[in-house]
N, C-alpha and C positions, 0 to 999 in steps of 0.2 A: 577317685573312689578306691578305698582300701577294703579288701575282703579278708576275713579270716578264712581258713580252709576247713579245718575239722569241725563238723557239726553245723557249719554255715553253708558252705558249698557242697561238702561231701557228707554222706551218711556214714560217719565214722563209727557210730555205735555198732552197726552191723559188722564192720571189720574187726573191731576190738572183741566183740562177743564171739565171733568165729575163732579168732586166735586163742582166746581163753579156753574155749571148748576143746580145741585140739590139744591143749595142755592140761586137761582134766579140771578146769576151773569154770566157775559160773558167775556172771555179773548180775543175774536177776533180770527183771524186765526193765525197759527203758524208763518207765515212770519212776521206779524206785532208784534207778541209777542217777537220774537227773536231780533227785532231792537230796542225795548224799553230800556231805561236806567234802571238800577237796581231798583231804588226806585219806578219806575212807572210800572214795569213789571206786577205786579199783580193787578194794578188798571185799566188796559185796556187803550184803546185809547180814543179819544174825544167822540166817540159814547158810550163807555162802562163806562167811568170814573164816572159820577154822581151816577149811580145805584150801582156800585161796592164800591165806597167810603162810601156811606151811610151804607151799610151792614158791611163793614170792620171796621168801627169806633166803633161798639159795641163789647165789650169784649166777651160776651156770644156767639155772632155770630161767632167770630173768633175761639172760643173754639169748637163750633159745626162743623165748617168747617174743623178744624184739625182732628177731630174724623172721619168725613166723608171721608176725604182724606186717612186716615189710613186704613179704611175699603176697599176702592177702591184699594189702593196699594196692600193690602194683598190678595185680591180675584181676581183682574183683571189686574193689571199692567203687561205689557209684556216686556220681553227682546227683543231687536232689533234682526232682522233676523241674524242667524249664530253666534251671540255673545255668546249664551249659549254654543254652541259647542266649540267655541274658549276658553272660560273660563275653561270648563271641560278639554280641551286638555292641557292647561297650568298647571292646577292642577296635571295632570297625568304625566307631563314631569319632570323627577327626578331632573334635575339641574336648574329648574326655580322656583323662589319664587314669588308667586302671591297673591294679596289680594286687598281689597277695602278700600279707605278712603272717607267717604261720609258726606255731610251736609244734609242728608235726614231729612225732617221736620215733619215726622209723630210722633205719640205717640209711645214711646219705639222703636226707629228706628232700633236697633239691631235685635229685633224680626221681624220687618217689612222686613228687608233685608233677614233674614233667611227664612221667609215664601215665599217671591217672588222667591228666588233662588230655594227653595224646589219644587215649582210648575213647575220649568224648569229642574227638576232632577239634581240639583246641591246641594251637601251637603256643607253648609257654614263652617262646622267644619273642612273641608279639606283645606280651605284657610289657607295661612300662617299668615294672619292677616285680621281683620275686625275692622275698627276704625270709629265710628260715632261721629262727633263733632258738636257743636252748629252752627247755621246758619251763624253767623257773624265771626266765628273763622277762622284764617288763617291756611291753611294746611301745610305751610312751616315747622314749628317745628315738626309736625308729620312725614313728609317725612324724615327729618333728623334723628329723633329718630328711625324710622324703618330701615333706611339704616345702622345706627350704630349698632342696635340690631342684625341685620342679617349679619353684617360684609361684606357688599357688596361695591365694588368700585363704586363710583357714575357714572363713565363712562359706567358702565354696568347696570345702572338703567334706567328704562323707566317709565314715568308717563303720563297718558292720562286722559284728562277731556274735558269739552265742553264750558268752560268759560275762560276769560282772567286770572282770579285769579288762576285757575288751572295751566295755562302755567307759570305764574310768580312764583308760588310755586316750580314748577319743576326746573326752571332755578335757582332760589335762592338756591335750595338744590344740585345744580351741576348735575342734572339728564337730560336725554334726553327727551324733551317734545313731545307729540303727542296730537293734538287737533281735536276734532270732531265738525264740523260746522252744524250738523243736530240736535243739542240739543237746549240749551237755548240761544245761540248766533249764528248768521248766519255768513257765510263766509265773506261778505263785512265788517261787524262790526269787526270781528277778524283780518282780513288782513289790512283794511284801517284805522279804528279808533285806533286799538291797535298795528299796524305794526308787527303782527306775521308773520313770513315767510310763504309764501304759501306752501313751501315744507313740512311743518309739519302739515298742515291742511288737514283733510280728510272730504270730502263732504258727504260720505255715510258710513254705517257700513262696507260694503264690501271693500271699499277703505282702511279703517282703518285696517281691518283684514289682507289684503294683505301686507300693509306697515309694520305692526308689525311682521308678519310671516317672511318677508324678513329680518328684523332687527335681528330676533332671529334664523335665519337659519332653519325655519320650513316650511314644504310643506304647501302652503296656501289652498290646496284643499285635505285634507286627506280623506280616505275612510269613508263612512257613518257608524255610530255606529249601531250595530244590535238593 
């Protein structure tokens, strides 16, 4: 089981929105953010574009923004409801291999991911893999490399992300895709613009958890941990 991090496991919009606000910028609301094309996502809509553009053109401003985002991620970024419990359960299930492939854009993303998970009582060292790649890099070769290293039939592999690129990488690697529409791209964009089948799109973390547990023959509502 391969998870994306930002927008799938973690409520990244909150962290990005807060970092932008500290630097005098505005992303607009989540619904409008999800509908924007990739190049314009962080420049805002018509209302926010001029102010955001001025601040992002300056190299030092971008550097300060990245450090602020890193601090917010490490101290405040939250895992979506019940996703920490799901990840912990998958880690503890003997015959499941689980990990994260992420394009997290903070400073030293491996450390950022470790600290975020640690705040939610998850030991990242117990993951079978944690791969952080540059923002523009394709996940496909990493999916293939992990599948081959772990010697797992692609028909028994699942990959879940919140963007079309995550879906395409899963399909390209011969894996079963799951897509979250509560992250960086909304349901209409994923289903209509990218023609992703509605059957693999989850509108909420709970829907994703139920669908994945069904696929892995796990009880979707295990007893609460003490």
